[in-house]
C-alpha positions as CSV (number, residue, x, y, z in Angstrom):
1,M,0.0,0.0,0.0
2,T,1.2,3.5,-0.9
3,A,1.5,6.1,1.8
4,P,-1.7,8.0,2.5
5,K,-2.1,11.5,1.1
6,R,-3.2,14.4,3.1
7,A,-6.4,16.5,2.2
8,T,-8.3,19.1,4.1
9,V,-12.0,18.7,4.2
10,Y,-14.4,21.1,5.9
11,F,-17.6,19.6,7.5
12,E,-20.5,21.5,8.8
13,P,-20.2,21.7,12.6
14,E,-23.0,19.0,13.1
15,V,-21.7,16.8,10.5
16,H,-18.2,16.9,12.1
17,R,-19.8,16.2,15.5
18,A,-21.8,13.2,14.2
19,L,-18.6,11.9,12.7
20,R,-16.5,12.4,15.8
21,L,-19.2,10.5,17.8
22,R,-19.7,7.8,15.3
23,A,-15.8,7.4,15.1
24,A,-15.4,7.1,18.8
25,S,-18.1,4.7,19.3
26,N,-16.7,2.3,16.6
27,D,-13.3,2.8,17.7
28,R,-12.3,4.1,14.3
29,S,-10.7,7.4,12.9
30,I,-12.7,9.9,10.9
31,S,-10.2,9.4,8.2
32,D,-11.0,5.7,7.8
33,M,-14.7,6.4,7.8
34,V,-14.3,9.1,5.2
35,N,-12.1,6.8,3.1
36,D,-14.6,3.9,3.2
37,A,-17.5,6.3,2.3
38,V,-15.6,7.8,-0.7
39,K,-14.6,4.2,-1.6
40,A,-18.2,3.1,-1.5
41,A,-19.4,6.2,-3.6
42,L,-16.6,5.5,-6.3
43,A,-17.6,1.8,-6.5
44,E,-21.2,3.0,-7.1
45,D,-19.9,5.2,-9.9
46,A,-18.0,2.3,-11.2
47,A,-21.1,0.2,-11.4
48,D,-23.1,2.7,-13.2
49,L,-20.5,3.2,-15.7
50,E,-20.4,-0.6,-16.4
51,A,-24.1,-0.6,-16.7
52,F,-24.0,2.3,-19.1
53,D,-21.4,0.4,-21.1
54,R,-23.4,-2.7,-21.2
55,R,-26.5,-0.7,-22.6
56,K,-24.8,1.5,-25.0
57,S,-25.9,-0.5,-28.1
58,E,-29.6,-0.4,-27.0
59,R,-31.8,1.5,-29.1
60,S,-32.7,4.9,-27.5
61,I,-36.2,6.4,-27.7
62,S,-37.3,9.9,-26.8
63,F,-39.8,10.5,-24.0
64,E,-42.3,12.0,-26.6
65,G,-41.9,8.8,-28.9
66,F,-42.5,6.5,-25.8
67,V,-45.6,8.2,-24.8
68,R,-46.9,8.2,-28.5
69,G,-46.4,4.5,-28.5
70,M,-48.2,3.9,-25.3
71,K,-51.1,5.9,-26.6
72,R,-51.1,4.0,-29.9
73,R,-51.1,0.8,-28.1
74,G,-53.9,1.8,-25.9
75,R,-52.0,2.1,-22.6
76,L,-53.1,5.9,-22.3
């Protein structure tokens, strides 16, 4: 593992207090908690990008075209 990089992050006072309390109750550091949260967000982004990539060959239809098709099929 490479050496951690330092960054300054500013939290709203209530968010910072909640983080401190949560970190203390779980015997963890705020840095560890923030790192885990950022990794989770990046993992979601990666999953979204994979889903977009899988669907890029699908035919696209406009909202208006979709609604017109619903009306034509008697769904509206």
